[in-house]
C-alpha positions as CSV (number, residue, x, y, z in Angstrom):
1,M,-9.2,-10.8,11.0
2,S,-9.8,-11.7,7.3
3,R,-8.0,-8.9,5.9
4,R,-5.7,-9.4,2.6
5,V,-2.8,-7.0,1.9
6,V,-1.4,-7.2,-1.7
7,K,1.3,-5.2,-3.4
8,R,1.4,-4.4,-7.3
9,R,4.3,-5.9,-9.3
10,S,5.9,-2.4,-9.8
11,F,5.5,-1.8,-6.0
12,T,7.5,-5.1,-5.2
13,R,10.4,-3.9,-7.4
14,W,10.5,-0.5,-5.9
15,Q,10.2,-1.9,-2.4
16,A,12.9,-4.3,-3.1
17,S,15.3,-1.4,-4.6
18,Q,14.6,0.4,-1.4
19,R,15.2,-2.3,1.0
20,L,12.0,-1.8,2.7
21,S,10.6,-4.6,4.3
22,D,7.1,-6.1,4.6
23,V,7.0,-5.7,8.2
24,V,7.0,-2.0,7.5
25,L,4.1,-2.5,5.0
26,C,2.2,-4.3,7.7
27,E,2.8,-1.4,10.2
28,A,1.3,1.1,7.6
29,V,-1.9,-1.2,7.0
30,G,-2.1,-1.5,11.1
31,E,-1.9,2.1,11.5
32,L,-4.6,2.9,9.0
33,E,-6.9,0.7,10.6
34,R,-6.6,2.4,14.0
35,G,-7.2,5.5,12.1
36,L,-3.5,6.9,12.0
37,V,-4.0,8.5,8.3
38,D,-1.3,10.5,6.9
39,A,-3.6,11.6,4.1
40,R,-7.2,10.1,2.8
41,L,-7.0,11.3,-0.7
42,S,-10.4,10.3,-1.8
43,G,-12.5,7.4,-1.0
44,E,-10.2,4.7,-0.4
45,L,-7.0,5.7,-1.3
46,Y,-4.6,7.0,1.4
47,K,-0.8,8.2,1.5
48,K,1.1,7.1,4.2
49,R,4.5,7.9,5.7
50,V,6.9,4.8,6.0
51,A,10.4,4.6,7.7
52,R,13.5,3.8,5.7
53,P,15.3,1.2,7.1
54,N,17.3,2.6,9.9
55,G,15.5,5.9,9.8
56,G,12.4,7.6,10.4
57,K,9.2,8.4,8.7
58,R,10.2,12.0,8.1
59,D,12.6,11.4,5.5
60,G,11.4,8.1,4.4
61,F,9.1,7.1,1.8
62,R,5.5,7.9,0.9
63,V,3.5,5.0,-0.3
64,F,-0.2,5.0,-1.8
65,I,-2.7,2.5,-0.5
66,A,-6.0,1.7,-1.8
67,A,-7.8,0.1,1.4
68,R,-11.2,-1.0,2.4
69,I,-10.3,-1.4,6.3
70,A,-10.3,-5.0,7.9
71,H,-11.3,-6.3,4.2
72,R,-8.1,-5.5,1.7
73,A,-5.3,-3.3,1.3
74,V,-3.1,-2.8,-1.8
75,F,0.4,-1.3,-2.1
76,L,0.0,0.9,-5.5
77,E,3.2,3.4,-5.5
78,G,5.8,4.3,-3.5
79,F,8.6,7.0,-3.7
80,A,10.9,8.7,-1.5
81,K,10.1,12.3,-0.3
82,N,12.9,13.9,-1.6
83,D,12.5,12.2,-5.2
84,I,8.7,13.5,-5.3
85,G,7.2,16.6,-3.9
86,N,3.5,15.9,-4.8
87,I,1.9,13.8,-7.7
88,K,0.0,15.4,-10.3
89,N,-3.8,15.5,-10.5
90,D,-3.7,12.9,-13.7
91,E,-1.6,10.5,-11.6
92,L,-3.8,11.0,-8.7
93,L,-6.9,10.2,-10.9
94,A,-4.9,7.1,-12.2
95,L,-4.3,5.6,-8.5
96,K,-7.8,6.2,-7.7
97,H,-9.1,4.4,-10.6
98,L,-6.6,1.6,-10.2
99,G,-7.5,1.2,-6.3
100,R,-11.1,1.1,-7.2
101,V,-10.7,-1.8,-10.1
102,L,-8.3,-3.9,-7.4
103,L,-10.2,-3.4,-4.4
104,N,-13.5,-4.4,-6.3
105,L,-11.6,-7.5,-7.9
106,L,-14.0,-10.9,-7.3
107,P,-12.5,-13.3,-5.2
108,D,-11.6,-15.6,-8.5
109,A,-10.1,-12.6,-10.3
110,F,-8.4,-11.9,-7.0
111,A,-6.9,-15.2,-6.8
112,T,-6.0,-15.2,-10.6
113,A,-4.0,-11.9,-10.4
114,I,-2.0,-13.7,-7.4
115,E,-1.2,-16.7,-9.2
116,Q,0.2,-14.6,-12.2
117,G,1.8,-12.5,-10.1
118,V,0.3,-9.0,-10.9
119,L,-0.2,-8.8,-7.2
120,Q,1.8,-10.2,-4.3
121,E,0.6,-11.5,-1.2
122,V,2.2,-9.6,2.0
123,E,1.9,-11.9,5.0
124,C,0.9,-9.8,8.3
125,Y,0.7,-11.9,11.3
126,E,-1.3,-10.0,14.1
127,Q,0.4,-9.7,17.5
128,D,-1.9,-10.5,20.5
129,H,-2.0,-7.8,22.9
């Protein structure tokens, strides 16, 4: 599969502060690809529940992912469910725009973003079933 999974620098900082592993991110993308979507916010922007370390999804985290299934997935933002109920409309519009820009990056610009640390690659290895 040629899918690329990346995360924004700010998402990486948030993820580290929550002790959230890349494995959990890969599982979230895998669920999206299997049609297990918590919320499709518009076009290619999704909201997914992910579990806290040693916990469940119900009281866990919410992450926003811009994704073209089987092509590219970009983790944009994350938050704890008990910190934020819903995001504001202007924040949603900003995430939609950012997601669209990052999904449409041409290969050279995408590689440059990774080289400069704007985006960080998430290594997801597929299991043969």
